[in-house]
C-alpha positions, 0 to 999 in steps of 0.5 A, a space after each residue: 485458478 487464482 485462490 487463497 494459496 496464490 495470494 498467500 504466496 505473494 502477501 501476508 494475509 493475516 495482518 501480522 506483518 514481519 519487517 518488509 512484509 505487506 498485507 494485500 490492503 497495504 499493497 493496494 494503498 501504497 500502489 494507489 498512492 504511487 500511481 496517483 500522486 499526493 492524497 489525503 487520508 480522506 481521499 484514500 479512505 473514500 477510494 477504498 471504502 474504508 472508514 477514515 479512522 481505519 485508514 488513518 491507523 493503516 497510514 500511521 503504521 505505513 509511515 512508522 515503518 518508513 513506507 510513507 512520508 507526509 507533508 502539510 498541504 501547500 499554502 494555497 490549500 487547506 493548511 490542516 490537510 496532510 498529503 502522503 507520498 511513498 518513500 524510497 523504501 515504499 517504492 522498493 516494497 511496492 516493486 518487490 510485491 509487484 514482482 512476486 505477484 507477477 511470478 505467482 501469476 506466471 506460475 499459474 500459466 507456465 508449467 515446467 
């Protein structure tokens, strides 16, 4: 059965991250950006049904820690918009977290 113990094995769930450790929400946001290309804070906050201010704080922290980079919208778009992309560090962190999740899930089904 998938429970809190399994999630704790894959992610930091208390929000106080150590270097290189992601919370579940951070992982979900990074995965969303990885899979969906460029997004604004508004688009991301709407998708996750999180306030724009809360999402801005999370995005800022992810950017500060080197997981994301931001770029101003192209000239053809609203120049005030900022789009976010995963850095190499962000791609690596997502891949490592995905691997931990797979190992945890596999451990639920295979004994030995």
